[in-house]
N, C-alpha and C positions, 0 to 999 in steps of 0.2 A: 573530199576533193581538196587538193592543196590550194593555198591562198597566196596572194602576192602581197608583199610588204614593202614599206619604205620607212626610212628613219624620220622621226619627228624633227622638223627643221627649226627648233627654237634656237639652237646654236650648235657649234661643232662638237659639243661634248655629249650629245644625246646618244644613248646606246640602245635602249629598249625600243622595239619597233612599234609602229602603229599599223593596224590592219586596214587594208583597203579592199573594196569590192573586186572580185575577179574581173579582169578585162580580157577579151578575146577568147580563144579556145582553151579548154583544159589541157594542161601539159602532159597528163597521163593518158596512155592508151589502154586498151583492155587486154593487152598481151600479158602472159605470165612473165614475171621478172625474176631471174635467178639472182643469187648473191653476187656472182661475177658481174652481171649487168647492172645491179644496184651500185656496186663499187665503181664501175666505169662511169655511170651517170654522175656520181658524186664528184669524181675527179674532174670530169668535164665542167661541172658546175663551178668548182673551185678555180680551175684555170680560166674560165670565163670572167671570174672576178679579179684576175691578176696574179693568182698564185703561179709560181713556176713549177712545172712538173719535171721530176728527175727520175730516171730509170735505175735508181740505186737499190741494189738487192743485198749487198755484202758490206761487212764492217770497214774494209779498206776504203771503199768508195765513200762511205759515210764520214770517215775521218778526213779524207782529202777535201770533201765539200765543206766540212766544218772549218778547216784551215782557211780555205778561200773566202768563206763568208766573213770570218772574223778579221781577216786582212782587209777586206773591202769596207767593213763597218768602221774599222779603226784607222783606215788610211795608212797602212804600213804593210811591210812584208816580213814574215818570220824567216830567219835562217832555219835550216833543218835542225840544228842543235837547239835553237830557242824553242821551236815548235815541240820537239820531243820532250824537252824539260817542262814546258808550260802545260802540255797535254797531260803528262804523267803526274805532275804535281798539283795543278790547279783544277783540272777537269776530270781526271780518271784515277785519282789516288786510291790506294787500297783502303784508306781510312775514311773514304767518302761513301756514305750510304744515302738512302732516300732523304732522310732528314737533313743531312749536311748539304746535299745537292739542292734541296728546296730552299735552304737558307741562302745558298749562293745566288739562285735566281731571284729570290724575293728581296734580299738585303745586301748581299756582297757581290753584286753583279759587275762591279768594277774591280778587276784583278791587277796586280802589279807584276809586270814582266821585267826581270833583270836581264838586260840585253848584254850581248857579248862584248859590246864596245864600252861597257861599264855604266851606261845610262839606264834609267828606269822609264818605263812606258806604261801608262794606264791602258788596260785592255777592257773595253766594254763587251760583255757578253750579250747585252741587250740595251738598247737606248730607250730609257723611260722618259727622258725629257722631250724627245722628238720621235714619236712612235713611227712616223713615216720613214725614218732612216733604217728601219729594220726590214730584213728580207724574209718573205714567207715562201716556203717551198712545200711541195707535197710529194710523198713517195708511197709506194704500195708494194705489198708482197715481199717485204724485207725479211731476210732469213738471218737470225743471229747465229753466232758460233760459240761453242763452249758451254751451252746450257745442258740441263739434265735431259732434254728431249728436243728433237727438231721441231721448231715452231715456225710459222709463217704469218707475219702480222698484216692485217688488212690495209689500213690507210694511216699514215702518220704525217703530221704537219711539223715541219722544221722551222724554227725561228732562228735566223742567223746560223743555220746548220745544226742546231741542237734540237732533238726531238722533244718538244714541249707539249704537244697535244696528240693523243692517240685515239683513233676511231676504230671501233670494232663493229662489224656489220653482220647481220643475219638476214636471210631472205625474208620477204614479206610472209606473214603467217606463222613464223617461228617465234617462240617466246623471247621477249627482250632480255629476260633473265639469263638466257644462254650466253649472250654476248658478255654480260657482267661476269658470269662464271668463267668464261674463256679468258678474260683479262686477269682474273684471279689466278688462273692456272699459269698464265704467262709470268705473272709475278713470282710464283714459286719456282718456275722451271727455267726462265731464260732472260727476263728483263735485266737482271743483274749480270748476265754473262758477258764474257769478253771485256770490253772497255767499260761496260756498265752505263753507257750513254742513255739507255732507255729508263734509267732511274731518274733522269732529269724531267721526265714527263710530269707536267703540273696538272693537266686536265685530261680527263677521259670522256669520250663520247661513245655511247652505245646506241645502236639503231637497228631496227628491222624494217626500215623504210617507212612503215606506217607510224611507228612511235620512236621517239628519240629522247634521250636523257643525257645529262652530264654530271660529273662529280670530280672532286679533287683527288690528288694522289694520296691524301691522308686516308680517305675511304679505302683506296686500294691497298695501301701499305698495312692498315690495320687488319684487313681481311687476310692478307698474306701471313702476318704474324700470328693471327688467331689459328690459321690452318697449320702453320709450322710448329707452333709451340704447343698446341692442343691444351692450352690452359685457360681457366675461366676468368682471366683478368682483362679481356679486351672490351673497351667501351662499346656498348650496343650501337651508339651513334657513329662509331668510327668505321666499321667495316661491314655495313649492311646495305643490301640493295634498296631497302626502304629509304635510305638517306641520299639517294641520287635525286637530281632535281630536273624539273621540267622547265623549259624556256617558254616565256610567254610574251605577249605584246603588252602595251602600256595599260590595257584594260584587264589584264590578268587572264586573257584567253590563251589557252595552251597552244604552242606551236609544235605539233607532233611530227608532221611529215618531214622526211630528211631533206627534201628539196627546199621547203620553207626554212627549215632549221639551218641549212647551209647558207641561205641568203641573209639570215639575220644573225644568229649566234656566231657563225663562221665567217661572216663578212670581215675582211682584213682589219679594218679599223676597229670594229667591235671586239674581235678576238684579242687584238693587242691591248685594247683598253681593259678587258677583263683580266688578262694576264698581268698587266702592269699597274692597274689602279684598283681593281675590284677583287683582289685576293688579300687575305689577311693571314700572315704567319704568326700564330698566337704564342702565348707564353708557355703552352704545353707542347710546342713544336708540332702543331697541327696546321695544315694549310686549309683555310676556310675560303671557299669561293662563294661570293655573294649570289643570292637568288635574284631573279629579274626584278621583282617588286622592290627589293632593297636597293638595287642599282638605280631603278627609276626614281625612287624617293631621294636618294643622294643627289642625283643629277638635277632634279627639280629644285632642291634647295640651293645647290651651287649656281644654277641658272638665275634663281631669284636674287642671290647675293650679287652676281655679276650685273644683273639689271639695275639693282639699287645703286651700285657703285658708278655705273656708266651714266645713269640718269639723275644722280644726286638725290636719291630717294631715301637715303639712310635716315632713320628716325621716324619714318612714316609706316603705317600699317601695310602699305603696298610692298615694303621691303622684306616682309616675312610671310609666314603661312604655317599651316600645320599638316602633319602626316598622320593619316588614320590607318595604322597597321595593327591588326588584332593582337591581343595579348598572346604571348608565346611565339610570335613570328620572328623574333630576333631583332627587336628594336635597338638593343644595346649595340650589336654589331653594326647596324646601319648608322647609328649616331656616332659611333667611334670612327668609322670610315669617313663620314661626312665632316666631322671635326678635323680629322687629319688632312683631308683635301682642302677644306676651307682655309685652314691655317697657312696653306701654301699659296693662296691667291694673292696677287699683288693688290695692295690697297686695304687688305684686312690686317689689322694690327694684333688682334687677339681673338681667340675662340674660347667661349666658356660653355662647358657642358654642366648643366645644373640638375642635381638630383635631390630627392629627399634624403636626409641623413641615414635613415634606416635602409635605404636602397643602395647605399654606397658600399657594396659588398666587396669581398676580397678579389673576386675575378675582375670586376670593373677597375678597381685600383691597379691591379697587376697589368692589365692590358694597356691602359693609358700611360702608366709609368714606364712601361716597356718602350712605348713609342717616344715619349718625351719624359726623361727622368725628372722626377720632382713635380710633375704636373698635378698629382693628386695629393691633397693633404686631408687625411681622414679625421684630423683632430677637430675639436670645437673652437680652436683658437682663431679668431678672425684676423689677428695680426699677420699670420702666414699668408692668408688670402690677400691682404693689403699689399704685402711685399710682392707677391706674384703679379698683381695688377699693375704695379709700378715698374716692374722689371721688363724692359723692352725685349729681352732675349726669351722671355717666357711666352711662347706663342699659343700654347694650348694649356688650359687648366680645367680641372674637374673640381667643382665645389658643391656645397650643399645649399639648398634654398635658404636654410636658416642663417648661414654665414653671409650670403649675398644680401639677405634682408638687413643684416647688421650694417653692412657697408652703405647701402642706399638709404638706410634710416638715419645715418649720422648727419649732424649739422655740418655745413660747409661743403666746399667742392672737393672733388677728387680728380686727379689727372685723367683717369680712365673715362670720366663722363663725357669728355670731348674727343675721344679717340674712336676710330671706326672699329666696331666689335660685332662679332656674331655670337648670339646667345641662343643656346639650344636647351630646351626644357624636356626632361624625360617625364613621362606620365603626366601630361599637362591637363588631364581631366580633373585633377584634384582641386577642391574648392579654394585652398590656400593660394593657388596661383592667381586668383582674381586680385587679391590685395597686392601680391608681389608684382603683378603686371602693372598696376597703377603706379607703384613706386618706381619701377624701372623706367617706364615711359616718361615719368616726371623728371628723373634725374639724368638719365643717359640722353645724349643728343644725337649720336651717330650709331645707330644700331640696326641690325637685322635680327628679328626675333622669330624663333621657330619653336614649335612644340610637337612632340610625339605622343600619341595616345592610341589606345586600343578601343576606347569608349568615349568618343567626343560628346560634349554637352551641346545638345541641339536647341534647347529652350529652357527658360527658368522652370524649375520643378516645384518651388515653394517660395512664397514671398518672404519667409523668415530667413532664407539663405540667399545672400546676394551673389548668385551665380551669373557670370557672363557666359554666353555661348562660347565655344572654342573659337568659332570664326570671328566673333567680336573681339576676342582677346589677341588672337594671333594672325588674323588675316585669312585669306581663302584656303580652302583645302587643296593641297598640292598633289597628293596621291592617296589612293585607297586600296587597302587589302583587308578584306573582312574575314570574319571567322568562317564563312562559307568557302572563301577562296583557300584558306589555310587547311581546312579539313579535306577539301577536294584534292589539294596538293600533298596531303599526308604530312603536313608540317605540325599539326596538332591533332589531338584525338577528339572524337565526338563525346557528348555527355550522355550518361544514362541517369535519369532522374526518377527517384522513388518518392512517392508522397505517402507518409505514414500517418494515419489518423490517430490522434491521442486524446481528442476531446470531442464531445457531441455538440459542436457549435461551429459557426463560420469563423475561421481563423483570419480571414482577409480583413486586416484592420485599416488598410489604406483608404477604403471607401469612406471612412469617417475621420480621416486626417490623422493627427498624431495619436498614438495609442494612449489610452487612459491608464492611470495607475491601477485601477481596479481590475482591468483586463490583464495587465501584467501579473498581478497577484494570482489570477486564475491559472495562468500559464506556469506559474512557479509553485503550485500546490504540490505537496509531498507525493500524493498519489500519482500525479502526472510525471513528475521527475523520475519516480521509480519505473514507470512504464518505459520512458525514454532510455534510461540507463540499462534496463533489462534487455530492451531491443538491441542496443548497441553491443552488449556483451554476447547476445545470442547470435548476431549476424556479423560481428567483426571479422571473424575468420573467413567467411565467405566473401565479404566486400573487399577485404585487403589481402586475401590469399595468404593469411598467416599460416605458417607451417609448411608452405610450398616454396621451394627454392628456385632461384634463377641466378644467372651470372650478373652480379651488380656492375662489375667492370672497373670501377674507379680504384679499388684497392686490392684487386686480385683475389677476391673472396666471393663466396655465395652470399646472397641475402635471402631472408625468409619473409616473403610477402612484401607488402607495401605498408604505408602508414597514413595517418589522417589528421585533419583539423576539425574541431568542433566549434562552430560559430554560434555564440549565444547573444541574448538581447541586451545585457547590461552587466556591469560589474557584480551586482547582486546575484544575477543568474550564474555568473562564472563561479562565485563562491559556493552557491548551493549545489551546482553540478559537481564541482571538485570534491566537496564533502561526500556526495552520493557515490561517486566513483571510488573514493577511498573506502567507504563502508562496504561496497560491493566486493572490492578486491580482498577484503579480510575474509569473505566467505568462500573465496575461490582457492583451489590449490595453487602453489607457486607457478606451475607450468602454464596456468590459464590466466594469471594476473596480467592486466594491461598496465603499461607504463604511461601514466598520465601526468601531464604538467600543465600549468596555466601561467598566463602573463597578461597583464593589463596595466593601463596607466590613466591618468586624468586627461579627459578631453576638454579643451578650452571651452567648448560650447555644449558640454554634456547635458545641460538642462534643456537644450533645444535639439532634439534628435535630428540627424541628417535624414532627409526623406528617402535617400537611396539605401540607408541602412549601414553606411560605413562612415562613422564619425572618426575624425582625425584623433590619433593618440600620440603621445610624446614618447618616443623610443629611447630618449636619453635620461629621463628622470621620472620617478614616481613620487617626488617630493610633495606634489600638490594633491595627492589623494587624501580623502578624509581619514580620520584615525582608524576607524573600523576596517576600511579597505586596505590601508597600509599594513595593519597588524596581520590581516589574513594573508596578504601577499607575502609578508615576511615568513609566515609559517609555511606557505607553499614552497618558497625558495629553500627553506630549511629541509623540507622533504626532498627537493631536487638535489641539494647538496649530498644528502645521505644516499640517494639513488646512484649518483654519478661521481661521488667523492670529489666534489667541487667545494668552493668556499665563497659563494656570492651572498650579497645582502641587499637591502633596499638602497644603501648608499652606493652600491656598485651596480645599479640597475641596468645601465647601458651595457656593461660587460655581460650581465645575465642575459640580456636580449640577444647579444651576439652568440653566446654559447647555445642558447635555445635554438636559434636559427641553424647553427651548425649541426646540432644533434638531430634535428628534424631531417635535415638533408642526409645525414648518415643513417637514418632509419632507426635511431636509438630511442626515440619517443614514439609510442603507439598513437596517443591522442593528445593533441595540444588544444586546450580550451582557451579561446580568445573572444574578445568582443569585436574589435575591428582590426587589431594588429595581425599581420601576416596574410591579410585577405587581399592586399594589393601589392604588386611588385615582387612578392616572394616566389622564388622559382626552385622547385625540387622535383626532379623526375620520379623519385621513389614515392612521392605522395600521390595517392590515387583516389582518396575518399574525402568528401566534405560532408560532415553532419551539420544540419542547419536547424537551429531553433531561434530564429529571429526573422524579422521582416526585411527582405531585400528587394530592391527594385532598380530598373534601368542599369546604369553603368556599375552601380554597386553590386548588383546581382551577378552580372557577367564577369566582373573582376574577381569576385569571390569564387564562382564556379571554375574559373580558369586556373586556379591553383592546382587543379587535379589533372589537367589534360595535356601535360608534357609527354612527348613520346619517349619511351625508354626501350622497350623490346616487345616481342610478340606476346609475352605473358600479360601485358597491360593493353587491353583492347579499347579502353574508354576511361573517361573520368567519371567516378561514381559520386552522385549527389543524393543524399538522403534527407528529405525535408520533413520535419515534424510540425510544420505549419503549411497551410494551403497556399503554396507559391506557384501554383500551376499557371494562373493568368499572368502573374508577374514574370514568370520564366518565358512564356510565349511572347509577351510584349518586348522583353529585353532582347531576346534572340532575333525577333523580327526587326527591332529598331537598329541593331548593330550588325545585322546580316542583310537579309532582304526578305521579300514575301515568301520565297521558297526555302528560307533558312531552316525552318523547323524540321523539315524532312532530311536535312543534312546534318545539322548540329546535334539532334537528339536521336538516340537509337530507336529502332522499331520495337514493337511489343514482343513479349516472350512467345506468343502464339506464332508470330511471323518467323522467328528464328527456329522454333520447334517444328512447325508444320511446313515451312517454306512459303514463298510469296512470289508474286509476279511484279517485275519492274521493267519498264520500257520494252514490253513485249517479250521479255525473257524470264523464264522461271528460275528462281534461286532456291536451290534445294535446302531443306531444313534438317535439323538434327535427326528427327525421326526417320526421314527418307534415307539419310546417309547410313545410319546404324542398321536399318533393316536391310539395306543392300550389303553391308559388311557381313551380317549374320547369314544372309542367304548365299552370297557368292563365295565367302571365305569362312565357312564354319571351322571352329578351332580343331576339330578332329581331322581336318584335311591340311592343316598348316604344318610346315611353312609352304608358301606357294612355290611352284616349280616352273621353270622356264622364264625367260626374260620378260615376255609380254605380261604374264600373270603377276610376276613380281612388281613390275612397273605399275600395273593397275591397282594392286593392293597398296603399294606405297603412296600413290596419289590419293586414293580413297581415304586411307587412315589419316593422312596429313590433313585432309579436309575436315575429318571428324575432330581431330585435335584442335583445329582452329575454331570450329563451331562450338565444341564443348567448352573451350576457354571463354568464349563470349557468353554462352547461355548460362554458365554457372554464376554469372553476375546477377542473375534474376533470383529473387527469393522463391519464386514458384517452381523453379527447376527441382525435380525430385518429388513433387506432389502427385496426386492421383491423375491429374490432367496431363502432367509433363514428366512421366517417369524416365529414369536414366536408361532403361531398357537392358543395356549390357551391364553385367555385374562388375564390381571393382576387380574381382579376381580374374575374370575373363579379360577385362581391359588391361590388366597387368601382362597377361600372356600375349595379347595382340601387340602390345607395345614392345615387348621383348623381341618379337619377330620383326617389328618395324625397325628397331635399332640394329638388329642383326643384318637386315637388308642394307642399311646404310653402310655398314662395314663391308659388305660384299661389293656394293657399288664402288666404294673407295678402293678396294683391292683391285678390282678390274681396271680402274683408271690407272692406278699406280703400276700395274703390271703390263701396261701398254695394250690391253685388250680394248675392244670397242666400249666406249663410255656411254652408258644409257642414262646417267644420272644428271646431266646438265640441266634439264628442265624439271627435275624433281625437287620440289621445295622442301628441304629437310627442316622440319620444325624443331630444331635442337632445343630452343628455349622452352617450347611447350612440353617437349619430352621431359626436360629437367623439372618443370614445375608440377607436372602431374605425378611424378615419381617421388620416391623417398629421397630426402637429402642426406648428406654424408653424416650429419650428426645423428640422425635416426638410425642409419645403418650401424654406426659405432655402438649406439645403445643396444641394438639387437645382438651385436657381436659380444659385448660385455655380458649381456643376459645369457647368451649361449654358454659362455665360460662359467658363469655362476651356476648354471643348471647342469653342469657336466655329470653324466651318469643318470640323470633324471629322465622319466618318460617324456616323450614328445620331442626329443632332440632332432629326430629325422625331419619332422615337419618344420621345426624352427630353422634348421639348416636350409631346407628347400625354400622357405620364405626369404631368407637372406640372399641366396643365389638368384632367386627370381627378381628381387628388388634391384640387385646389382645389374642384372641384365636389362632392366628397363631404362637405366640411366647411362648414357654414353660416357658422362664424366666419371662414372664409378668403374667402368669396365677395366681401366688401366690398373685399378687396385684389386681386381678380382683375384689374381694369383696370390697377392700378399694376404688377403683375407682368408682365402681357402687354406693356405699354409697354416695360418693360426687356428682355423677350425679343425684341421687334421691333428694338430698337436693337442687340442682339447679332447678330441675323440680318442687319442692314444693315452689319455690320462697322464700326460707329462707332468710330474710333480714340480718341475722347475719352471713351468710356464708362467711368466709374469703377467700382470694386467696388460690390456691391449696397448695403452699409450706407452708403457715401458717397452713392450715388445716392438712397437713401431720405432721407438728411439734406437733400440739396439740394432734392429735390422738396417735402419738408415745409416747408422754409424759404421756398421760393417761394410755396407755397399760404398760409402764414401771412402773409407780406408782402402778398399780394394781398387776403386777407381784411381785414387791418387797413386797407389803403388804400381798398378799395371801400366798407367800412362806416364809414370815418372813426373807427376806434376809437382810444382812448388807448393809444399803442404800448407804453409801459413796463408799464402795468397789464395790458394784453391779453396780452403775452408771459408775464408772471408767472402770469396766470390759466391760460394754456394749459399751462405747465409743471406747475402743480398738477393740471390736468385729466388729464394723462397719468399723473401719479403716483397720483391717486385711482382712475383708471380710469373716471370718469364726469364728466358736466358738472353742476356744482353749480348748480341753478337757484333753489333757495331762498336766502333771505337777500339781501344787498346786493352781493356780489362781482361778479355778472354785470352788474348795473346800473351799477357804477362804471367799467366799461371802455367803456361806450357813449358816443357823442358827446353833447354837451349838448342835451337835448330836454326841454322843459318837460313835467312830468307832467300838467299841465292840458290838454295836447294829447294826450289819452288814447289815441286810436286810433293816432296816429303812434308814440307811445312804445311801446305794446304790440306793434304790428306790427314795429317795429325790434328790440325785445327778442326776440320769438319767432323772427324770421328769423335773427338772430345765433346764438341758441341752437341752432337746427336746423343751421346751417352748422358750428358747433363740434362738434356730435354726429357729423356726416358726416366731419369731419376726424379725430376720435378713432377712429371706426369703421374708417377707412381705414388709420390708422397704428398703432393699438394693437398692442403685442407685436412690432412690427418696428422700433421706434424707441426709443432710449434717451433718456429725458427730459432728462438733463443735457446732451445734445448741442445742444439748441435754443439759438440765439444769444440774447444778452441776459441770460445767467445771471449 
């Protein structure tokens, strides 16, 4: 049943709604509701809220309305000449794509009109200073002109005449994903058409009446690019249905029904606030729209600052508070936007965002410096911070806790101590904030102090550690978003925890307080170390999916599996384990050797272990290590230098730390052995496994576990935790403490038996792996494949997709494949089934592209899962080279069949099938001039590039440079002027010829890229 909502009336800036009990009769009746009726009801809802409905269906009417709205907003009248020039230059220029139009709305929304009388006039496209000056209109069933196909859009919201929000509807009972897929199709086929005004859409809403979600245009544009380019470089977070967002109330209760969604998210003031205040156009040209809990937290902080300013409360604990948002929920984005908005408040002189030095990563620096140039100083020089604090023009600054401690620790006064400031601490659960808090409150006189944490400190844990509770240090809790909320909303992954017994004793040492040295010695005995290292080597491939490929996204290449961190109890343990891994690697063939690195430094209170298991370490220097530990670390760094051709040492420890951080993120290190470093604050989506041989508890445990549960793609279903100590009780306590009493069932995966045999939940049976595979073998035996008829194809497609998802999950369990949990279907049969699955996807796509009835909208194509269970390109190339080396030898027919079968399993390889088969044919013909595969590829690519340049009469030098960049990027850059510059001279006034030539060359380049991506090294192309 739909609910009624109203805004929290703290002040006029509250956006997220508070739920109220239903009053009166339910608004829904029991009649069937068609999509048309749903659309009509939504429009009525919006007009009741003050939206103006317009019967606009055609581009001419849309342009005319845009002109009227901008004239009204700016209090002026365009002449026909001025409007035509302004429209064609500033709004609908040929060089304006999605990114450029997003930048206009988010940053350059005041345009300069050069009037015919010689004067200049500022033209606002949107009024962000006074949102009530903007006009909101709603249109429906708009029909664009000039697209690849005739489309008809459901509902669009115009802001001052520009389409900034698009709503796609499906009738109740239809998969919500269909609406997402339809928008993706519109993006390919028609949003860009005509004047391209629909490329201005900032936000998309999808709804089937029962469920509603929203997302930014970056999600849509990345989906379009991925579909157009067919290359593996698109960020998984950029173009996936999984990264659409649910709107909620202030208590994180989801608002699904379209009626409630329209009254909250689409309320005029709320929608304008979201568009003008709660979107971030980041340094990677992505539009990030904040989630409701992020908006709620931001507004709670701003309200508290406003309260303190109005009531002269600065300097008191009532002027601040803390935000409890679970690790991985986007606290940095929230704090960035909060800092930005707080700096614009009258009465606030400066906003300081304070982080630990090791957390001041490149991305944080880039985003803050982009908003206010020079706001971030990543050096250890306190003098720069001192200058920023004294400079009245410096409104926002990002500093480290270490440098701020130097400022407040000095003798004498500082001008900033008596100025009104807002200070925001990131990760305020850390023990060192206790001392820092006391220094700040003693020296600053006019402050509002706020903290962000995923794991607040609720009570003292150990008398030896002077912990304040988070509330004592920062004030009351202002907003909460727990790990349970984040997993439910699909913002982070659940954990899968394995407990591996290595000793016949109770490992739980917390019952007796601080662990004794004799017990530590028992844990570090050679026999036990060997058991742990052998286990990791045996299970590493399964846990981290080593050898299985997926589209990494960030650099246009595949990645093979994920990587891991190994948390150990002490520096001595790190040394022992590092040596053990080195010895084990010497016994392994090069292909199986793991790349292992270690990093540690002196902890100020190393002799008094932190009861949570996370002692603070110095990421800047290892100078205070004892001689033995320093010598060992120097040796480990030398190994690292040899492995990666770097040149670090103990004296450049801070640079070594940064490089290790980057290489873990790039998945170049398989296992990083740490004591406490990298177990808080470190964020790497490609990291999926944490090996634990130390005692963790409370926030230390959850912080460490949370390094593994960042969402990346469908291949990564959970964060993997492997405990070599009995942390079961500590895990349950931590998750219960930082979630709620129901958290265990949400944060931790079910047992292998549940996923294998199926289970019942909320009165519904969830089918397990065994049931799914048995249905596959019964209904679709291989000797009857492929399926015939649309219904049978559809049913097989859905069933095998479910099997792929379940197999991906159940493979994370060590027990999968044993006598109790057999795989059932053989690897060979799985290959054949998957080949049919991939082929069906091609059929569905061809039907769609040929204008036939599309049956694939609601079929979830698990492309990432298909790639990860099939062979990657490196393995295929290895098979191809082996085929060449074995020319004329027995077994060639079977070798060739294996290659073709493997290619058929992987959609990313199918574009290379023809190239590979041509090479195999020449092997079979015993061609004496056939070069090795890589030289053959280089020759073929060079031949095709030359033919393309010659046949299209391209400018050779520029074309070759463009193609080299194309391979490096992993996609064809169609926006901007680069592509146009390689074309032969064609007057743009000959519009059709120019457009046809440009589109033809673009398509040929995409086919070239698709054919050679990942099997060609871009530096090899001649003309470098």
